[in-house]
C-alpha angles and dihedrals in degrees: 000000000000114000126191112213115195123197131170101231141023095252090061092044090052092049090054092046090051087068089070113085093210097047125232139288124216122243120186121232129195113273096036100287120133128207121216107215115207135174127006138213126045092013128021115195118205108192121199128186097208101173139261122307136026096281095054090042092052094046094049094045093049090050092052093045092047092050093049093047092050091049090053092243105105124183121251095204140013120209123193109205147161140102122313147162121286129218112227134271099009098053114039124184113290095018128128123238125191115195120238086179128026105204134185101225100188104033104117141047139301111234137175087265094049133260119355117193118229092251090064088053088062106260145061131026133266104189142050122192117207120214107286094219091053092046091052093047095049094045092048093049092047096042090241139142126244126225145106119321112197126208118218133178091207116047114232113257105171139060090234092055092047090051091049093051092048089051093050095045110040109202095025113155106169146023127212140151108236114038098093092049092051091047093051091055094047092049090052090056094042093243123140116248137206132182120208121181133182116208121245102161143008117262107249136051109021104245102167092186089066094051117111102197095154093053091048092051090050090050088051090057091048093050093052092050085067098044100088092053092045091053091050091050093049099044101031125210120322111264114257118244114250114260114269115234118228094191125096110238137179108277093034105133089226094054117074115232116249119238112259 
C-alpha cells in the first residue's frame, strides 16, 4: 500500500520520517513541493509538508494525489498529521488522538443567534468520517484515543473560545489547522482519509511555557512506527488469486464443443 502523509511543517514531516528505519528519499512534485519517501513493502509512506492551514493543506494534498494518479501509482490512503492542541481532560499533553470525525469548526456564518455551519446555510460540508475499523486499529496500535478533531483557521487563544468549541462539538479531543483541507482533497480523489494528532498544548489561553512540542513530536514518531502493522490489521491480507487451470475443459472458448 502507498500512503500519503500530510503535515504542515518540516519538523512534523521529519518526525514522521524518523519512524522509518532506513530513512527517506526526496521525490519532487509539481509546484515546488517535495515528498519524503520512507519505508517500503508492504507499506510505503510518502510524507509531504504542505504548509499551514486548510487551504495550503488541500492544495498540497491535491497536487500529490494528482501526480500519483497520472503516474499510475495512486495512493490507498491519505493521513493528515502533526501536533495539535488537546481538549482537557480527554487529550493530555503527549497523547495521541485519531479522528473519528474531521470537522471544519469555523466554516459558516456568524448570526445574531450565534455560529451557523455552512451546511445549515444550504451548501457544502463540514465533516468527514474516516472508516471506523481503520480508526480503531490505528488508535489501538498507537495507544491513542478516538474522537472529533476540529480544523480551525484561527487557533484558539482563550478559555471562552475553548468552552464554546467544546459545546458545539461534543466529543472533541483536538484542534489543528489542516485536517479538513486534507480530507476535502482526499474525498475529491476518492481516497480514504485519516487524521492523527499528538498533543503539544492545551486548547485555550496560549501559555507557550506550558507547551511540550518536543514530547509531541516524539509521540508522532512513535505513532507512525505502529502504522504499518495497524493498516495490515485493519485491511487484512490481500486476497489470493484463484488457481489458474491448465487443462482444456468443455466450455473453454478455445475448445470446440462436441456434438451431443
